[in-house]
PDB file of N, CA, C and O in Angstrom:
ATOM      1  N   MET A   1     179.281  61.429 138.499  1.00  0.00           N
ATOM      2  CA  MET A   1     180.351  62.107 137.527  1.00  0.00           C
ATOM      3  C   MET A   1     181.212  62.775 138.397  1.00  0.00           C
ATOM      4  O   MET A   1     180.663  63.329 139.349  1.00  0.00           O
ATOM      5  N   ALA A   2     182.649  62.876 138.292  1.00  0.00           N
ATOM      6  CA  ALA A   2     183.904  63.796 139.323  1.00  0.00           C
ATOM      7  C   ALA A   2     183.248  65.298 139.180  1.00  0.00           C
ATOM      8  O   ALA A   2     182.781  65.769 138.142  1.00  0.00           O
ATOM      9  N   THR A   3     183.285  65.625 139.834  1.00  0.00           N
ATOM     10  CA  THR A   3     183.513  67.098 139.809  1.00  0.00           C
ATOM     11  C   THR A   3     185.234  67.946 140.102  1.00  0.00           C
ATOM     12  O   THR A   3     186.104  67.411 140.789  1.00  0.00           O
ATOM     13  N   TYR A   4     185.397  69.211 139.467  1.00  0.00           N
ATOM     14  CA  TYR A   4     186.368  69.860 139.536  1.00  0.00           C
ATOM     15  C   TYR A   4     187.173  69.759 140.802  1.00  0.00           C
ATOM     16  O   TYR A   4     188.353  70.095 140.693  1.00  0.00           O
ATOM     17  N   PHE A   5     186.696  69.301 142.160  1.00  0.00           N
ATOM     18  CA  PHE A   5     187.810  69.685 142.992  1.00  0.00           C
ATOM     19  C   PHE A   5     188.150  68.365 143.230  1.00  0.00           C
ATOM     20  O   PHE A   5     189.184  68.222 143.883  1.00  0.00           O
ATOM     21  N   LEU A   6     187.517  67.268 142.852  1.00  0.00           N
ATOM     22  CA  LEU A   6     187.281  65.737 143.393  1.00  0.00           C
ATOM     23  C   LEU A   6     188.726  65.573 142.147  1.00  0.00           C
ATOM     24  O   LEU A   6     189.779  64.995 142.417  1.00  0.00           O
ATOM     25  N   ILE A   7     188.406  66.245 140.793  1.00  0.00           N
ATOM     26  CA  ILE A   7     189.828  66.031 139.847  1.00  0.00           C
ATOM     27  C   ILE A   7     190.536  66.402 139.804  1.00  0.00           C
ATOM     28  O   ILE A   7     191.294  66.215 138.853  1.00  0.00           O
ATOM     29  N   GLY A   8     190.862  67.341 140.973  1.00  0.00           N
ATOM     30  CA  GLY A   8     192.528  68.048 141.465  1.00  0.00           C
ATOM     31  C   GLY A   8     192.930  67.461 142.274  1.00  0.00           C
ATOM     32  O   GLY A   8     194.140  67.340 142.462  1.00  0.00           O
ATOM     33  N   LEU A   9     191.665  66.702 143.286  1.00  0.00           N
ATOM     34  CA  LEU A   9     192.986  66.686 144.772  1.00  0.00           C
ATOM     35  C   LEU A   9     194.054  65.217 144.630  1.00  0.00           C
ATOM     36  O   LEU A   9     195.033  64.953 145.327  1.00  0.00           O
ATOM     37  N   PRO A  10     193.513  64.475 143.570  1.00  0.00           N
ATOM     38  CA  PRO A  10     194.916  63.653 143.206  1.00  0.00           C
ATOM     39  C   PRO A  10     195.719  64.251 143.039  1.00  0.00           C
ATOM     40  O   PRO A  10     196.724  63.604 143.332  1.00  0.00           O
ATOM     41  N   PHE A  11     196.122  65.807 142.505  1.00  0.00           N
ATOM     42  CA  PHE A  11     197.577  66.385 142.380  1.00  0.00           C
ATOM     43  C   PHE A  11     197.944  66.902 143.437  1.00  0.00           C
ATOM     44  O   PHE A  11     199.068  66.643 143.869  1.00  0.00           O
ATOM     45  N   ILE A  12     197.321  67.525 143.929  1.00  0.00           N
ATOM     46  CA  ILE A  12     197.697  68.120 145.087  1.00  0.00           C
ATOM     47  C   ILE A  12     198.281  66.824 145.992  1.00  0.00           C
ATOM     48  O   ILE A  12     199.497  66.983 146.098  1.00  0.00           O
ATOM     49  N   ALA A  13     197.835  65.572 146.698  1.00  0.00           N
ATOM     50  CA  ALA A  13     197.795  64.482 147.241  1.00  0.00           C
ATOM     51  C   ALA A  13     198.966  63.782 146.791  1.00  0.00           C
ATOM     52  O   ALA A  13     199.651  63.019 147.472  1.00  0.00           O
ATOM     53  N   ALA A  14     199.160  64.137 145.456  1.00  0.00           N
ATOM     54  CA  ALA A  14     200.861  63.706 144.630  1.00  0.00           C
ATOM     55  C   ALA A  14     201.608  64.565 144.559  1.00  0.00           C
ATOM     56  O   ALA A  14     202.599  63.893 144.275  1.00  0.00           O
ATOM     57  N   VAL A  15     202.022  65.750 144.593  1.00  0.00           N
ATOM     58  CA  VAL A  15     202.645  66.778 144.658  1.00  0.00           C
ATOM     59  C   VAL A  15     202.963  66.775 146.556  1.00  0.00           C
ATOM     60  O   VAL A  15     204.077  67.092 146.973  1.00  0.00           O
ATOM     61  N   LEU A  16     202.392  66.575 147.041  1.00  0.00           N
ATOM     62  CA  LEU A  16     202.865  66.614 148.535  1.00  0.00           C
ATOM     63  C   LEU A  16     203.661  65.454 148.960  1.00  0.00           C
ATOM     64  O   LEU A  16     204.670  65.687 149.624  1.00  0.00           O
ATOM     65  N   VAL A  17     203.295  63.995 148.618  1.00  0.00           N
ATOM     66  CA  VAL A  17     203.874  62.434 148.372  1.00  0.00           C
ATOM     67  C   VAL A  17     205.137  62.733 148.197  1.00  0.00           C
ATOM     68  O   VAL A  17     206.067  62.473 148.961  1.00  0.00           O
ATOM     69  N   VAL A  18     205.189  63.555 146.682  1.00  0.00           N
ATOM     70  CA  VAL A  18     206.173  63.856 145.982  1.00  0.00           C
ATOM     71  C   VAL A  18     206.969  64.512 146.818  1.00  0.00           C
ATOM     72  O   VAL A  18     207.895  63.906 147.357  1.00  0.00           O
ATOM     73  N   ASP A  19     206.784  65.624 147.023  1.00  0.00           N
ATOM     74  CA  ASP A  19     207.931  66.657 147.939  1.00  0.00           C
ATOM     75  C   ASP A  19     208.268  65.825 149.373  1.00  0.00           C
ATOM     76  O   ASP A  19     209.431  65.710 149.761  1.00  0.00           O
ATOM     77  N   ILE A  20     207.116  65.252 150.124  1.00  0.00           N
ATOM     78  CA  ILE A  20     207.889  64.623 151.805  1.00  0.00           C
ATOM     79  C   ILE A  20     208.560  63.939 151.671  1.00  0.00           C
ATOM     80  O   ILE A  20     209.762  64.006 151.929  1.00  0.00           O
ATOM     81  N   TRP A  21     207.576  62.514 150.935  1.00  0.00           N
ATOM     82  CA  TRP A  21     207.948  61.353 151.078  1.00  0.00           C
ATOM     83  C   TRP A  21     209.411  60.412 150.198  1.00  0.00           C
ATOM     84  O   TRP A  21     210.219  59.538 150.515  1.00  0.00           O
ATOM     85  N   ILE A  22     209.169  61.047 149.259  1.00  0.00           N
ATOM     86  CA  ILE A  22     209.516  60.460 148.264  1.00  0.00           C
ATOM     87  C   ILE A  22     211.129  61.518 148.000  1.00  0.00           C
ATOM     88  O   ILE A  22     212.089  61.056 148.619  1.00  0.00           O
ATOM     89  N   LEU A  23     211.376  62.585 147.315  1.00  0.00           N
ATOM     90  CA  LEU A  23     212.356  63.542 146.961  1.00  0.00           C
ATOM     91  C   LEU A  23     212.794  64.029 148.319  1.00  0.00           C
ATOM     92  O   LEU A  23     213.911  64.522 148.480  1.00  0.00           O
ATOM     93  N   LYS A  24     211.941  63.896 149.273  1.00  0.00           N
ATOM     94  CA  LYS A  24     212.030  64.701 150.648  1.00  0.00           C
ATOM     95  C   LYS A  24     212.987  65.826 150.893  1.00  0.00           C
ATOM     96  O   LYS A  24     213.947  65.890 151.661  1.00  0.00           O
ATOM     97  N   THR A  25     212.476  66.719 150.031  1.00  0.00           N
ATOM     98  CA  THR A  25     212.778  68.128 149.660  1.00  0.00           C
ATOM     99  C   THR A  25     212.528  69.060 150.910  1.00  0.00           C
ATOM    100  O   THR A  25     213.326  69.842 151.428  1.00  0.00           O
ATOM    101  N   ARG A  26     210.642  68.664 151.427  1.00  0.00           N
ATOM    102  CA  ARG A  26     209.613  69.235 151.668  1.00  0.00           C
ATOM    103  C   ARG A  26     209.552  71.031 151.091  1.00  0.00           C
ATOM    104  O   ARG A  26     209.379  71.937 151.907  1.00  0.00           O
ATOM    105  N   VAL A  27     209.642  71.167 150.320  1.00  0.00           N
ATOM    106  CA  VAL A  27     209.541  72.834 150.265  1.00  0.00           C
ATOM    107  C   VAL A  27     208.204  72.970 150.446  1.00  0.00           C
ATOM    108  O   VAL A  27     207.646  74.015 150.111  1.00  0.00           O
ATOM    109  N   VAL A  28     207.694  72.192 150.859  1.00  0.00           N
ATOM    110  CA  VAL A  28     205.560  72.939 151.471  1.00  0.00           C
ATOM    111  C   VAL A  28     206.411  73.205 152.854  1.00  0.00           C
ATOM    112  O   VAL A  28     205.713  73.998 153.486  1.00  0.00           O
ATOM    113  N   LYS A  29     207.244  72.999 153.394  1.00  0.00           N
ATOM    114  CA  LYS A  29     207.743  73.889 154.593  1.00  0.00           C
ATOM    115  C   LYS A  29     208.461  74.952 155.166  1.00  0.00           C
ATOM    116  O   LYS A  29     208.840  75.361 156.263  1.00  0.00           O
ATOM    117  N   LYS A  30     208.512  75.421 153.148  1.00  0.00           N
ATOM    118  CA  LYS A  30     209.648  77.046 153.481  1.00  0.00           C
ATOM    119  C   LYS A  30     208.782  77.841 153.548  1.00  0.00           C
ATOM    120  O   LYS A  30     207.568  77.946 153.370  1.00  0.00           O
ATOM    121  N   ARG A  31     209.646  78.408 153.848  1.00  0.00           N
ATOM    122  CA  ARG A  31     209.087  80.465 153.543  1.00  0.00           C
ATOM    123  C   ARG A  31     209.018  80.839 152.239  1.00  0.00           C
ATOM    124  O   ARG A  31     208.010  81.440 151.867  1.00  0.00           O
ATOM    125  N   GLN A  32     209.965  80.581 151.407  1.00  0.00           N
ATOM    126  CA  GLN A  32     209.995  81.156 149.875  1.00  0.00           C
ATOM    127  C   GLN A  32     209.217  80.412 149.345  1.00  0.00           C
ATOM    128  O   GLN A  32     208.379  81.038 148.696  1.00  0.00           O
ATOM    129  N   THR A  33     209.063  79.030 149.307  1.00  0.00           N
ATOM    130  CA  THR A  33     207.696  78.217 148.806  1.00  0.00           C
ATOM    131  C   THR A  33     206.387  79.012 148.765  1.00  0.00           C
ATOM    132  O   THR A  33     205.627  79.182 147.812  1.00  0.00           O
ATOM    133  N   TRP A  34     206.297  79.495 150.124  1.00  0.00           N
ATOM    134  CA  TRP A  34     204.504  80.391 149.957  1.00  0.00           C
ATOM    135  C   TRP A  34     204.654  81.969 149.618  1.00  0.00           C
ATOM    136  O   TRP A  34     203.807  82.661 149.051  1.00  0.00           O
ATOM    137  N   MET A  35     206.053  82.423 150.140  1.00  0.00           N
ATOM    138  CA  MET A  35     206.233  84.131 149.259  1.00  0.00           C
ATOM    139  C   MET A  35     205.671  83.895 147.600  1.00  0.00           C
ATOM    140  O   MET A  35     204.959  84.732 147.044  1.00  0.00           O
ATOM    141  N   VAL A  36     206.211  82.366 146.809  1.00  0.00           N
ATOM    142  CA  VAL A  36     206.429  82.453 145.032  1.00  0.00           C
ATOM    143  C   VAL A  36     204.350  82.163 145.208  1.00  0.00           C
ATOM    144  O   VAL A  36     203.598  82.945 144.626  1.00  0.00           O
ATOM    145  N   MET A  37     203.809  81.046 146.011  1.00  0.00           N
ATOM    146  CA  MET A  37     202.756  80.890 145.738  1.00  0.00           C
ATOM    147  C   MET A  37     202.048  82.085 146.064  1.00  0.00           C
ATOM    148  O   MET A  37     200.860  82.009 145.753  1.00  0.00           O
ATOM    149  N   LEU A  38     202.349  83.039 146.529  1.00  0.00           N
ATOM    150  CA  LEU A  38     201.221  84.227 147.080  1.00  0.00           C
ATOM    151  C   LEU A  38     201.180  85.205 145.658  1.00  0.00           C
ATOM    152  O   LEU A  38     200.193  85.728 145.142  1.00  0.00           O
ATOM    153  N   VAL A  39     202.461  85.249 145.269  1.00  0.00           N
ATOM    154  CA  VAL A  39     202.499  85.901 143.915  1.00  0.00           C
ATOM    155  C   VAL A  39     201.602  85.040 142.840  1.00  0.00           C
ATOM    156  O   VAL A  39     200.539  85.598 142.568  1.00  0.00           O
ATOM    157  N   LEU A  40     201.857  83.638 142.099  1.00  0.00           N
ATOM    158  CA  LEU A  40     201.400  82.677 141.918  1.00  0.00           C
ATOM    159  C   LEU A  40     199.757  82.902 141.754  1.00  0.00           C
ATOM    160  O   LEU A  40     199.161  83.217 140.724  1.00  0.00           O
ATOM    161  N   MET A  41     199.299  82.693 142.845  1.00  0.00           N
ATOM    162  CA  MET A  41     197.659  82.738 143.387  1.00  0.00           C
ATOM    163  C   MET A  41     196.775  84.130 142.824  1.00  0.00           C
ATOM    164  O   MET A  41     195.719  84.250 142.203  1.00  0.00           O
ATOM    165  N   ILE A  42     197.922  85.243 143.456  1.00  0.00           N
ATOM    166  CA  ILE A  42     197.339  86.898 142.788  1.00  0.00           C
ATOM    167  C   ILE A  42     197.547  86.306 141.348  1.00  0.00           C
ATOM    168  O   ILE A  42     196.943  85.237 141.431  1.00  0.00           O
ATOM    169  N   MET A  43     197.858  86.356 140.572  1.00  0.00           N
ATOM    170  CA  MET A  43     198.658  86.193 138.625  1.00  0.00           C
ATOM    171  C   MET A  43     197.378  85.191 138.926  1.00  0.00           C
ATOM    172  O   MET A  43     196.514  86.065 139.007  1.00  0.00           O
ATOM    173  N   THR A  44     196.831  84.239 139.096  1.00  0.00           N
ATOM    174  CA  THR A  44     196.049  83.191 138.931  1.00  0.00           C
ATOM    175  C   THR A  44     194.815  83.987 138.888  1.00  0.00           C
ATOM    176  O   THR A  44     194.273  84.475 137.896  1.00  0.00           O
ATOM    177  N   ALA A  45     194.503  84.034 139.958  1.00  0.00           N
ATOM    178  CA  ALA A  45     193.110  85.817 140.228  1.00  0.00           C
ATOM    179  C   ALA A  45     193.180  86.099 139.134  1.00  0.00           C
ATOM    180  O   ALA A  45     192.366  85.880 138.237  1.00  0.00           O
ATOM    181  N   ILE A  46     194.036  86.547 139.100  1.00  0.00           N
ATOM    182  CA  ILE A  46     193.689  87.922 138.267  1.00  0.00           C
ATOM    183  C   ILE A  46     193.350  87.364 136.885  1.00  0.00           C
ATOM    184  O   ILE A  46     192.211  87.724 136.588  1.00  0.00           O
ATOM    185  N   PHE A  47     193.977  86.535 135.823  1.00  0.00           N
ATOM    186  CA  PHE A  47     194.127  85.766 134.901  1.00  0.00           C
ATOM    187  C   PHE A  47     192.636  85.229 134.943  1.00  0.00           C
ATOM    188  O   PHE A  47     191.999  85.664 133.983  1.00  0.00           O
ATOM    189  N   ASP A  48     191.875  84.385 135.805  1.00  0.00           N
ATOM    190  CA  ASP A  48     191.093  83.359 135.963  1.00  0.00           C
ATOM    191  C   ASP A  48     190.026  84.682 135.897  1.00  0.00           C
ATOM    192  O   ASP A  48     189.028  84.208 135.355  1.00  0.00           O
ATOM    193  N   GLN A  49     189.855  85.610 136.087  1.00  0.00           N
ATOM    194  CA  GLN A  49     189.001  87.006 136.420  1.00  0.00           C
ATOM    195  C   GLN A  49     188.310  87.296 134.847  1.00  0.00           C
ATOM    196  O   GLN A  49     187.120  87.262 134.534  1.00  0.00           O
ATOM    197  N   TYR A  50     189.479  87.584 134.016  1.00  0.00           N
ATOM    198  CA  TYR A  50     189.493  87.875 132.678  1.00  0.00           C
ATOM    199  C   TYR A  50     188.608  86.510 131.587  1.00  0.00           C
ATOM    200  O   TYR A  50     187.600  86.531 130.882  1.00  0.00           O
ATOM    201  N   LEU A  51     189.594  85.480 131.932  1.00  0.00           N
ATOM    202  CA  LEU A  51     188.956  84.228 131.352  1.00  0.00           C
ATOM    203  C   LEU A  51     187.592  83.929 131.364  1.00  0.00           C
ATOM    204  O   LEU A  51     186.815  83.761 130.423  1.00  0.00           O
ATOM    205  N   THR A  52     187.372  83.877 132.894  1.00  0.00           N
ATOM    206  CA  THR A  52     186.291  83.310 133.164  1.00  0.00           C
ATOM    207  C   THR A  52     184.927  84.738 133.312  1.00  0.00           C
ATOM    208  O   THR A  52     183.779  84.441 132.981  1.00  0.00           O
ATOM    209  N   GLY A  53     185.104  85.591 133.608  1.00  0.00           N
ATOM    210  CA  GLY A  53     184.826  86.682 133.275  1.00  0.00           C
ATOM    211  C   GLY A  53     183.980  87.189 131.837  1.00  0.00           C
ATOM    212  O   GLY A  53     183.028  87.960 131.719  1.00  0.00           O
ATOM    213  N   ARG A  54     184.682  86.484 130.909  1.00  0.00           N
ATOM    214  CA  ARG A  54     184.491  86.742 129.620  1.00  0.00           C
ATOM    215  C   ARG A  54     183.062  86.344 128.943  1.00  0.00           C
ATOM    216  O   ARG A  54     182.251  87.174 128.532  1.00  0.00           O
ATOM    217  N   PRO A  55     182.951  85.392 128.914  1.00  0.00           N
ATOM    218  CA  PRO A  55     183.619  84.060 129.239  1.00  0.00           C
ATOM    219  C   PRO A  55     184.334  83.581 128.208  1.00  0.00           C
ATOM    220  O   PRO A  55     183.939  83.662 127.045  1.00  0.00           O
ATOM    221  N   ILE A  56     185.792  82.875 128.670  1.00  0.00           N
ATOM    222  CA  ILE A  56     186.319  82.535 127.573  1.00  0.00           C
ATOM    223  C   ILE A  56     186.374  80.773 127.557  1.00  0.00           C
ATOM    224  O   ILE A  56     186.124  79.898 126.728  1.00  0.00           O
ATOM    225  N   VAL A  57     186.886  80.830 129.071  1.00  0.00           N
ATOM    226  CA  VAL A  57     186.610  79.623 129.397  1.00  0.00           C
ATOM    227  C   VAL A  57     185.146  79.218 130.594  1.00  0.00           C
ATOM    228  O   VAL A  57     184.869  80.001 131.503  1.00  0.00           O
ATOM    229  N   LEU A  58     184.477  78.107 130.405  1.00  0.00           N
ATOM    230  CA  LEU A  58     182.962  78.051 130.664  1.00  0.00           C
ATOM    231  C   LEU A  58     182.893  77.146 131.040  1.00  0.00           C
ATOM    232  O   LEU A  58     182.902  76.173 130.286  1.00  0.00           O
ATOM    233  N   TYR A  59     182.757  76.968 132.823  1.00  0.00           N
ATOM    234  CA  TYR A  59     182.766  75.572 133.472  1.00  0.00           C
ATOM    235  C   TYR A  59     180.973  75.163 134.144  1.00  0.00           C
ATOM    236  O   TYR A  59     180.057  75.925 134.453  1.00  0.00           O
ATOM    237  N   ASP A  60     181.059  73.736 134.161  1.00  0.00           N
ATOM    238  CA  ASP A  60     179.547  73.313 133.464  1.00  0.00           C
ATOM    239  C   ASP A  60     179.410  73.406 135.797  1.00  0.00           C
ATOM    240  O   ASP A  60     179.945  72.679 136.633  1.00  0.00           O
ATOM    241  N   ASP A  61     178.452  74.645 135.975  1.00  0.00           N
ATOM    242  CA  ASP A  61     177.781  74.690 137.075  1.00  0.00           C
ATOM    243  C   ASP A  61     177.483  73.257 138.079  1.00  0.00           C
ATOM    244  O   ASP A  61     177.463  73.188 139.308  1.00  0.00           O
ATOM    245  N   SER A  62     177.384  72.761 137.609  1.00  0.00           N
ATOM    246  CA  SER A  62     176.798  70.983 138.569  1.00  0.00           C
ATOM    247  C   SER A  62     178.351  70.499 138.836  1.00  0.00           C
ATOM    248  O   SER A  62     178.629  69.405 139.327  1.00  0.00           O
ATOM    249  N   LEU A  63     179.171  71.338 138.498  1.00  0.00           N
ATOM    250  CA  LEU A  63     180.348  69.992 138.783  1.00  0.00           C
ATOM    251  C   LEU A  63     181.553  71.321 139.439  1.00  0.00           C
ATOM    252  O   LEU A  63     182.727  70.972 139.564  1.00  0.00           O
ATOM    253  N   ARG A  64     181.168  72.753 139.810  1.00  0.00           N
ATOM    254  CA  ARG A  64     181.358  73.267 140.828  1.00  0.00           C
ATOM    255  C   ARG A  64     181.435  73.037 142.004  1.00  0.00           C
ATOM    256  O   ARG A  64     180.696  72.106 142.322  1.00  0.00           O
ATOM    257  N   SER A  65     182.408  73.769 143.413  1.00  0.00           N
ATOM    258  CA  SER A  65     181.741  74.372 144.302  1.00  0.00           C
ATOM    259  C   SER A  65     181.108  74.896 144.934  1.00  0.00           C
ATOM    260  O   SER A  65     180.697  74.724 146.081  1.00  0.00           O
ATOM    261  N   GLY A  66     180.955  75.733 144.070  1.00  0.00           N
ATOM    262  CA  GLY A  66     179.834  76.939 144.361  1.00  0.00           C
ATOM    263  C   GLY A  66     181.073  77.767 144.708  1.00  0.00           C
ATOM    264  O   GLY A  66     181.096  78.899 144.224  1.00  0.00           O
ATOM    265  N   ILE A  67     182.010  77.424 145.397  1.00  0.00           N
ATOM    266  CA  ILE A  67     182.744  78.645 146.313  1.00  0.00           C
ATOM    267  C   ILE A  67     183.923  79.656 144.347  1.00  0.00           C
ATOM    268  O   ILE A  67     184.280  79.353 143.208  1.00  0.00           O
ATOM    269  N   THR A  68     183.949  80.724 145.241  1.00  0.00           N
ATOM    270  CA  THR A  68     184.491  81.556 143.508  1.00  0.00           C
ATOM    271  C   THR A  68     185.161  82.822 144.642  1.00  0.00           C
ATOM    272  O   THR A  68     184.904  83.302 145.746  1.00  0.00           O
ATOM    273  N   ILE A  69     186.646  83.024 143.006  1.00  0.00           N
ATOM    274  CA  ILE A  69     186.786  84.742 144.037  1.00  0.00           C
ATOM    275  C   ILE A  69     186.600  85.195 142.962  1.00  0.00           C
ATOM    276  O   ILE A  69     186.812  84.739 141.838  1.00  0.00           O
ATOM    277  N   GLY A  70     186.131  86.254 143.361  1.00  0.00           N
ATOM    278  CA  GLY A  70     185.449  86.943 142.215  1.00  0.00           C
ATOM    279  C   GLY A  70     184.450  85.887 140.764  1.00  0.00           C
ATOM    280  O   GLY A  70     183.518  85.136 141.049  1.00  0.00           O
ATOM    281  N   TYR A  71     184.899  86.086 139.480  1.00  0.00           N
ATOM    282  CA  TYR A  71     184.007  84.542 138.596  1.00  0.00           C
ATOM    283  C   TYR A  71     184.866  83.358 139.078  1.00  0.00           C
ATOM    284  O   TYR A  71     184.281  82.395 139.574  1.00  0.00           O
ATOM    285  N   ALA A  72     185.893  83.354 138.996  1.00  0.00           N
ATOM    286  CA  ALA A  72     187.544  82.031 139.198  1.00  0.00           C
ATOM    287  C   ALA A  72     186.409  81.198 140.050  1.00  0.00           C
ATOM    288  O   ALA A  72     185.555  81.750 140.745  1.00  0.00           O
ATOM    289  N   PRO A  73     186.503  80.192 139.929  1.00  0.00           N
ATOM    290  CA  PRO A  73     185.623  79.010 140.873  1.00  0.00           C
ATOM    291  C   PRO A  73     187.414  78.257 142.046  1.00  0.00           C
ATOM    292  O   PRO A  73     188.294  77.968 141.234  1.00  0.00           O
ATOM    293  N   ILE A  74     187.711  78.088 142.984  1.00  0.00           N
ATOM    294  CA  ILE A  74     188.114  77.918 143.995  1.00  0.00           C
ATOM    295  C   ILE A  74     189.474  76.994 143.251  1.00  0.00           C
ATOM    296  O   ILE A  74     190.692  77.075 143.411  1.00  0.00           O
ATOM    297  N   GLU A  75     188.743  76.245 142.518  1.00  0.00           N
ATOM    298  CA  GLU A  75     189.026  74.886 142.069  1.00  0.00           C
ATOM    299  C   GLU A  75     190.294  74.622 141.110  1.00  0.00           C
ATOM    300  O   GLU A  75     191.053  73.673 140.913  1.00  0.00           O
ATOM    301  N   ASP A  76     190.136  76.034 140.573  1.00  0.00           N
ATOM    302  CA  ASP A  76     191.143  76.549 139.338  1.00  0.00           C
ATOM    303  C   ASP A  76     192.677  76.709 140.238  1.00  0.00           C
ATOM    304  O   ASP A  76     193.651  76.110 139.783  1.00  0.00           O
ATOM    305  N   PHE A  77     192.833  77.545 141.530  1.00  0.00           N
ATOM    306  CA  PHE A  77     194.007  77.603 142.186  1.00  0.00           C
ATOM    307  C   PHE A  77     194.238  76.512 142.882  1.00  0.00           C
ATOM    308  O   PHE A  77     194.783  76.773 143.954  1.00  0.00           O
ATOM    309  N   MET A  78     194.024  75.296 142.688  1.00  0.00           N
ATOM    310  CA  MET A  78     194.003  73.797 143.207  1.00  0.00           C
ATOM    311  C   MET A  78     195.784  73.713 142.624  1.00  0.00           C
ATOM    312  O   MET A  78     196.795  73.740 143.326  1.00  0.00           O
ATOM    313  N   TYR A  79     195.679  73.609 141.140  1.00  0.00           N
ATOM    314  CA  TYR A  79     196.788  73.073 140.049  1.00  0.00           C
ATOM    315  C   TYR A  79     197.635  74.577 140.232  1.00  0.00           C
ATOM    316  O   TYR A  79     198.839  74.328 140.182  1.00  0.00           O
ATOM    317  N   THR A  80     197.424  75.816 140.397  1.00  0.00           N
ATOM    318  CA  THR A  80     198.619  76.457 141.398  1.00  0.00           C
ATOM    319  C   THR A  80     199.065  76.081 142.468  1.00  0.00           C
ATOM    320  O   THR A  80     200.265  75.876 142.281  1.00  0.00           O
ATOM    321  N   PHE A  81     198.770  75.840 143.620  1.00  0.00           N
ATOM    322  CA  PHE A  81     199.299  75.088 144.673  1.00  0.00           C
ATOM    323  C   PHE A  81     199.671  73.754 144.053  1.00  0.00           C
ATOM    324  O   PHE A  81     200.588  73.269 144.716  1.00  0.00           O
ATOM    325  N   ALA A  82     199.336  73.004 143.088  1.00  0.00           N
ATOM    326  CA  ALA A  82     200.250  72.298 143.030  1.00  0.00           C
ATOM    327  C   ALA A  82     201.320  72.008 141.978  1.00  0.00           C
ATOM    328  O   ALA A  82     202.013  70.992 141.964  1.00  0.00           O
ATOM    329  N   ALA A  83     201.391  73.238 140.902  1.00  0.00           N
ATOM    330  CA  ALA A  83     202.770  73.591 140.118  1.00  0.00           C
ATOM    331  C   ALA A  83     203.931  73.458 141.656  1.00  0.00           C
ATOM    332  O   ALA A  83     204.748  72.645 142.087  1.00  0.00           O
ATOM    333  N   VAL A  84     203.217  75.157 142.176  1.00  0.00           N
ATOM    334  CA  VAL A  84     204.883  75.613 142.734  1.00  0.00           C
ATOM    335  C   VAL A  84     204.782  74.829 143.762  1.00  0.00           C
ATOM    336  O   VAL A  84     205.015  75.567 144.719  1.00  0.00           O
ATOM    337  N   ILE A  85     204.505  73.414 144.286  1.00  0.00           N
ATOM    338  CA  ILE A  85     205.011  72.170 145.298  1.00  0.00           C
ATOM    339  C   ILE A  85     205.769  71.500 144.370  1.00  0.00           C
ATOM    340  O   ILE A  85     206.966  71.213 144.396  1.00  0.00           O
ATOM    341  N   GLY A  86     204.791  71.256 143.419  1.00  0.00           N
ATOM    342  CA  GLY A  86     206.269  70.093 142.359  1.00  0.00           C
ATOM    343  C   GLY A  86     206.786  70.300 141.564  1.00  0.00           C
ATOM    344  O   GLY A  86     207.266  69.433 140.833  1.00  0.00           O
ATOM    345  N   LEU A  87     206.969  72.314 141.273  1.00  0.00           N
ATOM    346  CA  LEU A  87     208.326  72.179 140.169  1.00  0.00           C
ATOM    347  C   LEU A  87     209.047  72.742 141.033  1.00  0.00           C
ATOM    348  O   LEU A  87     210.178  72.988 140.615  1.00  0.00           O
ATOM    349  N   GLY A  88     208.726  73.221 142.685  1.00  0.00           N
ATOM    350  CA  GLY A  88     209.850  73.590 143.606  1.00  0.00           C
ATOM    351  C   GLY A  88     210.246  72.403 144.523  1.00  0.00           C
ATOM    352  O   GLY A  88     211.094  72.476 145.412  1.00  0.00           O
ATOM    353  N   SER A  89     209.664  71.508 144.259  1.00  0.00           N
ATOM    354  CA  SER A  89     210.285  70.213 145.186  1.00  0.00           C
ATOM    355  C   SER A  89     211.274  69.576 143.607  1.00  0.00           C
ATOM    356  O   SER A  89     212.437  69.213 143.784  1.00  0.00           O
ATOM    357  N   ILE A  90     210.732  69.523 142.357  1.00  0.00           N
ATOM    358  CA  ILE A  90     211.491  68.970 141.720  1.00  0.00           C
ATOM    359  C   ILE A  90     212.746  69.757 141.603  1.00  0.00           C
ATOM    360  O   ILE A  90     213.692  69.016 141.336  1.00  0.00           O
ATOM    361  N   MET A  91     213.129  71.231 141.732  1.00  0.00           N
ATOM    362  CA  MET A  91     214.304  71.996 141.369  1.00  0.00           C
ATOM    363  C   MET A  91     214.974  72.237 142.540  1.00  0.00           C
ATOM    364  O   MET A  91     216.003  72.907 142.454  1.00  0.00           O
ATOM    365  N   LYS A  92     214.468  71.667 144.092  1.00  0.00           N
ATOM    366  CA  LYS A  92     214.937  71.324 145.098  1.00  0.00           C
ATOM    367  C   LYS A  92     216.422  70.239 144.986  1.00  0.00           C
ATOM    368  O   LYS A  92     217.631  70.248 145.218  1.00  0.00           O
ATOM    369  N   LYS A  93     215.137  69.210 144.372  1.00  0.00           N
ATOM    370  CA  LYS A  93     216.091  67.712 144.579  1.00  0.00           C
ATOM    371  C   LYS A  93     217.265  68.282 142.983  1.00  0.00           C
ATOM    372  O   LYS A  93     218.439  67.957 143.164  1.00  0.00           O
ATOM    373  N   PHE A  94     217.050  68.885 141.872  1.00  0.00           N
ATOM    374  CA  PHE A  94     218.311  69.034 141.114  1.00  0.00           C
ATOM    375  C   PHE A  94     219.101  69.706 141.293  1.00  0.00           C
ATOM    376  O   PHE A  94     220.115  69.593 140.604  1.00  0.00           O
ATOM    377  N   GLY A  95     219.011  70.809 142.386  1.00  0.00           N
ATOM    378  CA  GLY A  95     220.044  71.658 142.752  1.00  0.00           C
ATOM    379  C   GLY A  95     219.510  73.114 142.239  1.00  0.00           C
ATOM    380  O   GLY A  95     220.258  73.918 142.795  1.00  0.00           O
ATOM    381  N   MET A  96     218.879  73.597 141.703  1.00  0.00           N
ATOM    382  CA  MET A  96     218.797  74.451 140.917  1.00  0.00           C
ATOM    383  C   MET A  96     217.440  75.405 141.842  1.00  0.00           C
ATOM    384  O   MET A  96     216.635  76.101 141.223  1.00  0.00           O
ATOM    385  N   LEU A  97     217.411  75.273 143.219  1.00  0.00           N
ATOM    386  CA  LEU A  97     216.974  76.171 144.671  1.00  0.00           C
ATOM    387  C   LEU A  97     218.281  75.632 145.589  1.00  0.00           C
ATOM    388  O   LEU A  97     218.951  74.644 145.289  1.00  0.00           O
ATOM    389  N   GLU A  98     218.483  76.405 146.658  1.00  0.00           N
ATOM    390  CA  GLU A  98     218.804  76.361 147.694  1.00  0.00           C
ATOM    391  C   GLU A  98     218.099  76.299 149.157  1.00  0.00           C
ATOM    392  O   GLU A  98     218.790  76.256 150.174  1.00  0.00           O
TER     393      GLU A  98
END
């Protein structure tokens, strides 16, 4: 059975491949990307505390890595990482970012 971490890995790999080799935008190397990443990771941490602490969202403990930030499993942050890199790369390619 796949763990949440293993489910998230293809998303991370895909956005890195798209950013670095397909679109060749390399937003993953930009300081601005990491500033946006920091803000969105903080927001993810705040909202995940509410969602997983209430508990509105439940996770199967046998599928988690066991690493958490507060109540939130670390795997939740993989999708924020993928979204920032993926959307940043697309926006850069189509001239929406400098």
